[in-house]
Structure formats: structure tokens, C-alpha cells
N, C-alpha and C positions, 0 to 999 in steps of 0.2 A: 504494500500500500504506500502511496506517495506520502512523504513526510515533508512538511514545509519548515524551513529554518526560521521564518518569521511569519507570525500571524497577527494581523492588526484587528483588534476589537475596539471600535469606537464606543466609549462609554458616555460621551456627551458630544453634541454638535455645537456647544456654546463655548465661546472664548471671552475672556475679560480684557483682551487687547485688540487693537486694530492695526497690526503691523503691515507696512506697505508690501513686504515680500510674501505675505500669506493672504491670498484673496479670501474674503469672507464667504462663508457658505450661504447659498440661497435656499438651503433646505430648512425645514421647520426646526425650531429649537427643541432639543430633546435630551433627557437623561435616561440612560438605560436602567431598568429596574433590576434589583438583585435576582428576582426570579428568572427574568429573561437572560441575564448574564449567566446564571447557573446552567440554564438550558443550552445556551450556545457553547459553553465549555464542554458539556456532555457530547454535543454533536461533533465538535472538532477534535476531541481527545485522541482519536486514532490517527490524526493527521499532523499533530505537532506537540512539542513540549514547551515551546516558548511563545508567549503572547505579549503583544505591545498594546497598551491601553490608549491608543489614539489613532485617528486619521486626521480629521479636523477637530477643533475644540481643545479646551484645556482640561486634561484629566483631573487635575487637583480641584477643579470646581465641583466635581461630583461629591455630594454630601455624604456618600457612603463609601468613600475611597478605601477606608480601612477594612470594611466588610468585603469589598471586592477582592482585596488582597488575601483575606482569610479564606474566602471561597476558592480562590485560585490555588492556595496551598493545599486545601483539603482534597482538591481534584488532581494534584500532582503537577501543576504548572509552575514554570519560572516566569516572572513578570519583568518587563522593561517598561519604563515610563519616560516619555519625553515631555518636558514642561517648560514654560517660560520662566518659572521660578518665583513669580510674584507672590504666590500663596504659600511658600514653603514654611514661613514662620507659623502661619495659621494651621497648617496641616501636618507639621512635623511629628506630632505625637501619634498621628494615624499612620505614619510611615515607618518610624523607628521601630526596630525589633520585629519587623514582619519577615518571616523566613521565605516567603514567596518572592520577595523583591530582590531581583538579581542585579538590575542596573537602572540608574537614573541619568538621563541626558538633560542637561540644562541648556536651553537655547538662549545664549547670552546675546544673540542678535537683537533681542528686545531692548538691550541697553543702548543701542545705537539710535537714539532719537525717539524712542517710544516709551521710555520711563522718564517721568518728570525729573528735572535736574536736581531738585532738592532731595529726591528719593534714591538717586543712583548709588551713593555710598551705602545706604542702608540696604538696598536691594542686593548688592554684591556681598556685603558682610553677612547678611542672613543666609545666603546660599553657602558661603564658605563655612559658617558656623555649623550648619546642618551637615555638610560634607564631612567635616572633621569628626563630628560626633558619630555619624552613621558608620563611617568606615572604621572607626576605632572599636565598634562593638559588633560588627558583622562582616561578612565577606562581600558587601555591596561594592559594585563598580560604579564609577562616576565619570561621565564625559562632560566637560565644559566646552560647549560648541560655539564657534564663531564663523562668520564668513571669512574669506581669504583676507588675511591681515595686511597683505602688501599689494592687493589688487590695484592695477594702474589707474582705474577710473574712480578710485576713492578720492574724495575731497580732503583738503587739509583738516577741515573740521572733523570729518569722520575718522581720519587717522589719529587725531588728537583724542577723540573719545575712546578709541580702541586702546591707545597708550595709557589713558587714565585707568581703564578697566584692568589692563594687563599688569599695571603697576600694583594695583590692589592685590591681585592674585600672587604676584611675585613676592610681595612683602608677607602675605599670609602664609606662604609655604616656604619662606626663607630661600628663595631661588637666587643664585648668584649670577644670573644671565638674563638677557632680554628674551622673552618667549618668542617673539616674532623672528628672531635670528636663528631659531632652531626648528620651528615647526614648518612643515611643507604643506601646500594645498592638497587636499584629499587624503591627508595623513594626520598623525598626531604625535604628541610626546607625553611621556609619563612624568608627572611633576610630584607625585607622592604615591604611596602604596595604594594601588587600585584607583588612582585619580589621574585623569588624562585631559590634556587640552587637544581638541580636534578642530580643524578648520577645513572649509570647503569653498568652492566657487559658488556664487549665487546662481540660481536657475529659475526659470519660469515654470509655474505649475501648468500642466497641459490643459488646454481648453479648446472647445470647438471653434471659437472665433480666432484662434491663432493660425498662423500660416502653416500649411501642410508641406512636409518634406517628401522625399522620394519613396519613403516607406521601407527603405533598406536598413537592416540592422537587427539587433538582438535585444531581448529584455528578459528579466527573470520573473516577470509577473506570471503567476500560476505555475511556475517551475520551482521556485524556492520560497515564494510568498503569496499570500492572499489576504483578504480582509472582509470585515462585515461592518457596515455603517450602523449607526444607532437605530435606524428604522428597520434593520434586518436585511438590507440590500447587500448581496455578496458581490465583491469587486475583485479584480485581478491583482491590484497592487495598491500601495498606500498613497499614490499620487492621483488616483481617481476619486478626489474628494467630494464630487457631486454625484457619484454613482451613475456616470454616463454609460459605462459598460456594465449594465445591470444584468448579472448572470442569473438572477433569481432571488427570492426572498426566503431566508431561513425560517421565518415564521410560518411559511406556507409549504415549504418543501425541505426534505432532508438535505443536509450539506453534501453528503456523499453523491447524491443525484445531481446537484447543481454543478459541481466541479467536473462532472463527466458528461455534461450536456453538449450539444453540438457547438454552441457559441464558445464555450470554454475550450473545447477540444481544438477548434479552429485557431484560437489564439496561440495555443502551445505549438501546434503543428506549423503555424505560420512562422513563428520565431525560430523553429528548427530549420526552416528554409531561409532564415535571415530576412523575413518579410513581415511587416506590420499589417495585419488584416483589418484592424479596427481604426476608424477615422481618428479617434482620440490619440491612439498610439502614434499615428503619423504626425501628430501635432504636439508631441512630447519632446522637449529639448533634452530632458534628462536621459531619455533612451539613447541619444546620440553619443553619450559617454562610453557606451559599450562597443562603439565602432560599427563597421559594416560587416 
């Protein structure tokens, strides 16, 4: 049976920020119930051991985030969370000591112009405080994520904001070097035990209004990953944030049937031929990273 390395379960479609690099969802605002979450885990259990609690939305907004982690542990899953980090102080007690929690990724892109200037120091310090406490008492992995720190099109103001952020991290972890001198785009560096700085190039989320390419190339959608939106829509990858490639709804059909239906099979077979058969895939800039 196919095993996915990554399985995205969107627990909420709601976010508390409006960052320019992340287009807002046009779907209804929704929080996944504990009952539906548990049912979805039962259905995907044969297909994966690792779940990611997001597609769109901010997972720490979920009022039952601690319960979601407990249910995940009971059912044998390891959990990864990607968060903007703004709620870490409020939710830290619901995260600390949870054995299901394998990794937290903090999207520090939010620092770059989307967190009020008076709150920036507090924002970074709260994240660092949590990271130090969590990693000292568990085997949690942490990734502090940023866009490419040396990208040519960055303004001087953006570079300065990045430098301010990195300086806080350097001081907090007693680093004797400048982070941007060691980290490479698409990669990361270890700055403490199980704590990493990762950077990547910015990309555009795929959308039907974007320009279509020649459709040549490869993607890991439905090969190593899949996802379920809060409303139950099954999607081939984490970048289909609007459920354009609707493979079926897990509330109406078993997951095992959905991922073997004609549309899903055509996607996998197409990429085996290095061909994007879906319109959205032909308008996905991220797919181009995998070459022709």
C-alpha cells in the first residue's frame, strides 16, 4: 500500500494575519471538529505516519490544538506544525510535553513587515523562549524559516529587518557568526541541538489566473504527499489551497477510493511521463523547481 511521507490535514481555514506572500483563502471559515479529525486519522492511518496540521490557516488558532495532538498520539501519528508564531505564548502550555509533536516550523517571514514594529522584539523573544524550553524537555525539532536572506530584489529596508531578526537569534543562541554568511537558499544550518535556520526562495502559490507553462516537469503530489482541507476536500498537494483539484470528499467517500480514482491516477501517471495533466499544475511555479 502506498505510504505518503507527508500528509496535510487542515484543521482550520482561518488565519490571524494577512501576509502578502500567502493569498487569503476564498473558502468558508472553518474549524475542524475533534470528531471529524479523529475520523480522518482513522481513514489515512494505513497511508502515513506523519501528519502536518495545515494547508491554509493558522493551526494554533484552533481552540482544541492540545486535544488534536492527544488524539494524534493515541492513533500513532507524529505531528508537524507550521505556524506564524504569533500565538505561541498563548498556546505554549497546549504544546509543551505533547509526545505526538515531532517538529514545529516557525514562518518568520511574518516578521518582514507584517508584525507591528512595537511587537517585533516580543514576537521573536516569545518564539525563542518556547524553542529553548521545548527542546530542553523533549526531542522536538524546530525550523526557523525565512525567505532567501540575500535575494537580489530585496530592498535595503527588508535587508535591515532581516538583520535585526537574525541578530536577535544570534544573541539568543550565542552564535559567533552572521547567519546569512553560512546559510544557503533551499538549505539550512543547525544553530542548536535540534534547532535549525532554513531559508528558501519566495514562490507564487499556483492559481488558475496565473500564466500557464508548457506542462513539462515533475511533482511529488500524490506520490509522497496528499492533503485534506477543513471541509473534507482531498487534494494532491499542500499548494492547492483552494481545492481546485478536488479529488473527492472524505466525508462522503473513503480515502482509499478517492486516491485511486481516475483523476488521481491520471495525475500520478502524468508526472511519471514528466507531464502536468491538471491546469493548476501547469500554473504552479513551485513545480518548476523539480526540472523537466
